[in-house]
C-alpha beads as a LAMMPS data file, in Angstrom:
LAMMPS data file: protein, C-alpha beads

228 atoms
227 bonds

1 atom types
1 bond types

-500.0 500.0 xlo xhi
-500.0 500.0 ylo yhi
-500.0 500.0 zlo zhi

Masses

1 110.0

Atoms # bond

1 1 1 273.478 -216.593 126.646
2 1 1 271.956 -218.914 124.007
3 1 1 268.640 -218.902 125.870
4 1 1 268.401 -215.143 125.769
5 1 1 266.252 -213.730 122.938
6 1 1 267.061 -210.032 122.616
7 1 1 264.931 -207.384 120.982
8 1 1 267.041 -207.035 117.845
9 1 1 265.206 -203.910 116.551
10 1 1 265.905 -202.086 119.795
11 1 1 269.618 -202.890 119.821
12 1 1 269.864 -202.082 116.098
13 1 1 268.327 -198.670 116.812
14 1 1 270.927 -198.046 119.521
15 1 1 273.687 -198.988 117.108
16 1 1 272.301 -196.687 114.365
17 1 1 272.091 -193.867 116.875
18 1 1 275.726 -194.431 117.864
19 1 1 276.771 -194.403 114.203
20 1 1 274.883 -191.155 113.654
21 1 1 276.591 -189.720 116.754
22 1 1 279.989 -190.635 115.356
23 1 1 279.095 -188.792 112.122
24 1 1 278.077 -185.641 114.100
25 1 1 281.225 -185.938 116.193
26 1 1 283.372 -186.188 113.103
27 1 1 281.673 -183.120 111.630
28 1 1 282.266 -181.171 114.833
29 1 1 285.894 -182.316 114.844
30 1 1 286.413 -181.167 111.258
31 1 1 284.882 -177.703 111.659
32 1 1 286.681 -176.985 114.929
33 1 1 290.054 -178.635 114.218
34 1 1 291.622 -175.300 113.094
35 1 1 290.599 -173.716 116.453
36 1 1 292.104 -176.689 118.331
37 1 1 295.391 -176.224 116.451
38 1 1 295.398 -172.479 117.096
39 1 1 294.564 -172.587 120.794
40 1 1 296.000 -175.879 122.106
41 1 1 298.748 -177.183 119.867
42 1 1 302.208 -175.981 120.811
43 1 1 301.087 -175.089 124.335
44 1 1 302.390 -176.733 127.465
45 1 1 300.644 -179.756 128.919
46 1 1 298.603 -178.888 131.961
47 1 1 295.480 -180.221 133.697
48 1 1 293.169 -178.161 131.473
49 1 1 294.726 -179.365 128.221
50 1 1 294.651 -182.984 129.388
51 1 1 290.960 -182.703 130.311
52 1 1 290.225 -181.124 126.986
53 1 1 292.095 -183.773 124.919
54 1 1 290.396 -186.617 126.795
55 1 1 286.926 -185.119 126.456
56 1 1 287.507 -184.458 122.730
57 1 1 288.918 -187.782 121.606
58 1 1 287.730 -190.425 124.052
59 1 1 284.071 -190.183 122.938
60 1 1 285.118 -191.585 119.568
61 1 1 286.339 -194.755 121.326
62 1 1 283.189 -194.950 123.407
63 1 1 280.864 -194.633 120.426
64 1 1 282.718 -197.321 118.450
65 1 1 282.426 -199.610 121.474
66 1 1 278.739 -198.775 121.725
67 1 1 278.201 -199.881 118.151
68 1 1 280.059 -203.119 118.781
69 1 1 278.127 -203.696 122.008
70 1 1 274.742 -203.006 120.380
71 1 1 275.369 -205.152 117.274
72 1 1 276.619 -207.986 119.436
73 1 1 273.475 -207.667 121.526
74 1 1 271.277 -208.391 118.455
75 1 1 272.990 -211.785 118.265
76 1 1 272.415 -212.741 121.895
77 1 1 275.340 -210.958 123.484
78 1 1 279.046 -210.292 123.052
79 1 1 281.797 -212.782 124.041
80 1 1 283.984 -212.013 127.065
81 1 1 281.400 -209.426 128.062
82 1 1 282.731 -209.141 131.591
83 1 1 286.079 -207.633 130.549
84 1 1 284.509 -205.619 127.751
85 1 1 281.894 -203.935 129.961
86 1 1 284.504 -202.980 132.551
87 1 1 286.616 -201.248 129.839
88 1 1 283.551 -199.781 128.209
89 1 1 282.242 -198.281 131.492
90 1 1 285.676 -196.773 132.177
91 1 1 285.744 -195.191 128.739
92 1 1 282.145 -193.993 128.923
93 1 1 282.320 -192.490 132.413
94 1 1 285.756 -190.966 131.786
95 1 1 284.229 -189.139 128.807
96 1 1 281.350 -187.942 131.006
97 1 1 283.663 -186.869 133.824
98 1 1 285.942 -184.828 131.633
99 1 1 282.929 -183.153 129.950
100 1 1 281.643 -182.192 133.423
101 1 1 285.063 -180.922 134.454
102 1 1 285.162 -178.696 131.375
103 1 1 281.850 -177.210 132.540
104 1 1 283.423 -176.544 135.957
105 1 1 286.500 -174.907 134.414
106 1 1 284.325 -172.796 132.102
107 1 1 282.225 -171.607 135.121
108 1 1 285.401 -170.974 137.093
109 1 1 286.665 -168.730 134.317
110 1 1 283.350 -166.878 134.228
111 1 1 283.676 -166.243 137.920
112 1 1 287.001 -164.544 137.372
113 1 1 289.257 -167.404 138.611
114 1 1 287.853 -167.180 142.155
115 1 1 289.752 -169.864 144.114
116 1 1 287.085 -170.203 146.798
117 1 1 284.461 -170.750 144.110
118 1 1 286.620 -173.386 142.454
119 1 1 287.113 -175.282 145.755
120 1 1 283.388 -175.237 146.624
121 1 1 282.474 -176.306 143.088
122 1 1 284.968 -179.176 143.092
123 1 1 283.742 -180.356 146.480
124 1 1 280.164 -180.407 145.166
125 1 1 281.041 -182.124 141.873
126 1 1 283.333 -184.650 143.692
127 1 1 280.523 -185.597 146.044
128 1 1 278.180 -186.146 143.098
129 1 1 280.849 -188.073 141.250
130 1 1 281.421 -190.437 144.172
131 1 1 277.679 -190.980 144.435
132 1 1 277.483 -191.716 140.688
133 1 1 280.338 -194.235 140.918
134 1 1 278.730 -196.010 143.821
135 1 1 275.357 -196.140 142.065
136 1 1 277.022 -197.367 138.866
137 1 1 278.721 -200.206 140.771
138 1 1 275.520 -201.142 142.515
139 1 1 273.370 -201.097 139.390
140 1 1 275.978 -202.977 137.308
141 1 1 274.983 -206.186 139.079
142 1 1 271.389 -205.649 138.054
143 1 1 272.080 -204.847 134.383
144 1 1 271.997 -207.084 131.332
145 1 1 275.781 -207.622 131.539
146 1 1 275.266 -211.214 132.773
147 1 1 273.818 -211.966 129.355
148 1 1 276.336 -209.906 127.381
149 1 1 273.689 -207.536 126.017
150 1 1 273.619 -203.782 126.197
151 1 1 270.843 -202.683 128.600
152 1 1 270.526 -200.151 131.384
153 1 1 268.483 -200.874 134.542
154 1 1 265.860 -198.338 135.676
155 1 1 268.086 -197.245 138.587
156 1 1 270.621 -195.874 136.069
157 1 1 268.237 -192.942 135.563
158 1 1 269.270 -191.741 139.007
159 1 1 272.863 -191.417 137.761
160 1 1 271.863 -189.216 134.838
161 1 1 269.590 -187.250 137.165
162 1 1 272.583 -186.472 139.370
163 1 1 274.597 -185.404 136.344
164 1 1 271.715 -183.187 135.313
165 1 1 271.744 -181.604 138.827
166 1 1 275.444 -180.674 138.415
167 1 1 274.817 -179.209 134.994
168 1 1 271.794 -177.169 136.213
169 1 1 273.734 -175.813 139.157
170 1 1 276.638 -174.729 136.951
171 1 1 274.219 -173.160 134.521
172 1 1 272.479 -171.210 137.255
173 1 1 275.821 -170.031 138.588
174 1 1 276.782 -168.792 135.114
175 1 1 273.457 -167.001 134.696
176 1 1 273.761 -165.428 138.143
177 1 1 277.236 -164.146 137.367
178 1 1 276.132 -162.849 133.978
179 1 1 273.343 -160.694 135.376
180 1 1 275.197 -159.585 138.477
181 1 1 278.319 -158.464 136.630
182 1 1 278.691 -154.717 136.025
183 1 1 278.097 -153.627 132.437
184 1 1 281.576 -152.112 132.444
185 1 1 282.942 -155.683 132.501
186 1 1 281.225 -156.589 129.232
187 1 1 283.458 -157.472 126.350
188 1 1 283.248 -159.506 123.183
189 1 1 285.272 -162.307 124.837
190 1 1 283.112 -162.432 127.940
191 1 1 279.846 -162.225 126.038
192 1 1 281.016 -165.085 123.825
193 1 1 282.071 -167.104 126.872
194 1 1 278.651 -166.593 128.567
195 1 1 276.661 -167.290 125.411
196 1 1 278.580 -170.380 124.224
197 1 1 278.895 -171.716 127.770
198 1 1 275.163 -171.513 128.402
199 1 1 274.360 -173.191 125.049
200 1 1 276.914 -175.921 125.813
201 1 1 275.494 -176.527 129.264
202 1 1 271.877 -176.545 127.982
203 1 1 272.714 -179.172 125.369
204 1 1 274.421 -181.426 127.900
205 1 1 271.604 -180.981 130.364
206 1 1 269.028 -181.960 127.727
207 1 1 271.036 -185.073 126.837
208 1 1 271.123 -186.053 130.520
209 1 1 267.354 -185.444 130.773
210 1 1 266.768 -187.525 127.671
211 1 1 268.793 -190.363 129.148
212 1 1 266.685 -190.292 132.262
213 1 1 263.452 -190.432 130.267
214 1 1 264.614 -193.115 127.811
215 1 1 265.843 -195.451 130.612
216 1 1 262.592 -195.173 132.536
217 1 1 260.057 -195.187 129.719
218 1 1 261.544 -197.164 126.842
219 1 1 261.861 -200.998 126.621
220 1 1 265.160 -202.422 128.011
221 1 1 266.678 -202.850 124.544
222 1 1 266.251 -199.107 123.918
223 1 1 267.402 -197.990 127.373
224 1 1 270.962 -197.328 126.234
225 1 1 269.834 -195.214 123.237
226 1 1 271.849 -192.172 124.370
227 1 1 274.329 -193.880 126.714
228 1 1 277.201 -193.829 124.290

Bonds

1 1 1 2
2 1 2 3
3 1 3 4
4 1 4 5
5 1 5 6
6 1 6 7
7 1 7 8
8 1 8 9
9 1 9 10
10 1 10 11
11 1 11 12
12 1 12 13
13 1 13 14
14 1 14 15
15 1 15 16
16 1 16 17
17 1 17 18
18 1 18 19
19 1 19 20
20 1 20 21
21 1 21 22
22 1 22 23
23 1 23 24
24 1 24 25
25 1 25 26
26 1 26 27
27 1 27 28
28 1 28 29
29 1 29 30
30 1 30 31
31 1 31 32
32 1 32 33
33 1 33 34
34 1 34 35
35 1 35 36
36 1 36 37
37 1 37 38
38 1 38 39
39 1 39 40
40 1 40 41
41 1 41 42
42 1 42 43
43 1 43 44
44 1 44 45
45 1 45 46
46 1 46 47
47 1 47 48
48 1 48 49
49 1 49 50
50 1 50 51
51 1 51 52
52 1 52 53
53 1 53 54
54 1 54 55
55 1 55 56
56 1 56 57
57 1 57 58
58 1 58 59
59 1 59 60
60 1 60 61
61 1 61 62
62 1 62 63
63 1 63 64
64 1 64 65
65 1 65 66
66 1 66 67
67 1 67 68
68 1 68 69
69 1 69 70
70 1 70 71
71 1 71 72
72 1 72 73
73 1 73 74
74 1 74 75
75 1 75 76
76 1 76 77
77 1 77 78
78 1 78 79
79 1 79 80
80 1 80 81
81 1 81 82
82 1 82 83
83 1 83 84
84 1 84 85
85 1 85 86
86 1 86 87
87 1 87 88
88 1 88 89
89 1 89 90
90 1 90 91
91 1 91 92
92 1 92 93
93 1 93 94
94 1 94 95
95 1 95 96
96 1 96 97
97 1 97 98
98 1 98 99
99 1 99 100
100 1 100 101
101 1 101 102
102 1 102 103
103 1 103 104
104 1 104 105
105 1 105 106
106 1 106 107
107 1 107 108
108 1 108 109
109 1 109 110
110 1 110 111
111 1 111 112
112 1 112 113
113 1 113 114
114 1 114 115
115 1 115 116
116 1 116 117
117 1 117 118
118 1 118 119
119 1 119 120
120 1 120 121
121 1 121 122
122 1 122 123
123 1 123 124
124 1 124 125
125 1 125 126
126 1 126 127
127 1 127 128
128 1 128 129
129 1 129 130
130 1 130 131
131 1 131 132
132 1 132 133
133 1 133 134
134 1 134 135
135 1 135 136
136 1 136 137
137 1 137 138
138 1 138 139
139 1 139 140
140 1 140 141
141 1 141 142
142 1 142 143
143 1 143 144
144 1 144 145
145 1 145 146
146 1 146 147
147 1 147 148
148 1 148 149
149 1 149 150
150 1 150 151
151 1 151 152
152 1 152 153
153 1 153 154
154 1 154 155
155 1 155 156
156 1 156 157
157 1 157 158
158 1 158 159
159 1 159 160
160 1 160 161
161 1 161 162
162 1 162 163
163 1 163 164
164 1 164 165
165 1 165 166
166 1 166 167
167 1 167 168
168 1 168 169
169 1 169 170
170 1 170 171
171 1 171 172
172 1 172 173
173 1 173 174
174 1 174 175
175 1 175 176
176 1 176 177
177 1 177 178
178 1 178 179
179 1 179 180
180 1 180 181
181 1 181 182
182 1 182 183
183 1 183 184
184 1 184 185
185 1 185 186
186 1 186 187
187 1 187 188
188 1 188 189
189 1 189 190
190 1 190 191
191 1 191 192
192 1 192 193
193 1 193 194
194 1 194 195
195 1 195 196
196 1 196 197
197 1 197 198
198 1 198 199
199 1 199 200
200 1 200 201
201 1 201 202
202 1 202 203
203 1 203 204
204 1 204 205
205 1 205 206
206 1 206 207
207 1 207 208
208 1 208 209
209 1 209 210
210 1 210 211
211 1 211 212
212 1 212 213
213 1 213 214
214 1 214 215
215 1 215 216
216 1 216 217
217 1 217 218
218 1 218 219
219 1 219 220
220 1 220 221
221 1 221 222
222 1 222 223
223 1 223 224
224 1 224 225
225 1 225 226
226 1 226 227
227 1 227 228
């Protein structure tokens, strides 16, 4: 690790981006906390609530770990990086998985709770998830983890490309249902569900696309710019 000379500016940029993301996440938490209290607190614990809670709070942990990882990388790498990266990857990909599951549940609601649709969607997303996990395991051995620095290998762009595929499919399914539904089914709730769902999916898709581009085009020290 002492022989490794990292690009400090790149890792500092990644750390600054993570800190800025924490600030945005805190702002979102503050302005939506009353809605969370209204719609989730006091309700029974089910799979949907668990997914929501994990996707809402786990990213804070992941971003703090990203800052630590990036700052440590400017000094040649973090100590005990093997254990840390395993925990970090679990936190990061759990956050991603729950966010994707929320997209599935939202699309399932738009499709009127169709059980067949839910099963087919879960089969598709599970197949993609297994592929992502396999690729993550394979690429982990090629990453900068052996030096204790925070870098993604070019093959990691495939992982984000697969996530983008899931998001695009769910977005197209939502759009299809929106334009195929009879006007008699329009309501303020459904219009809000369609509108907010499409905006949410578009934002996540753009982040996945940005990850693909940054990993492929930017120097290794910048490759994890949006990974947190």
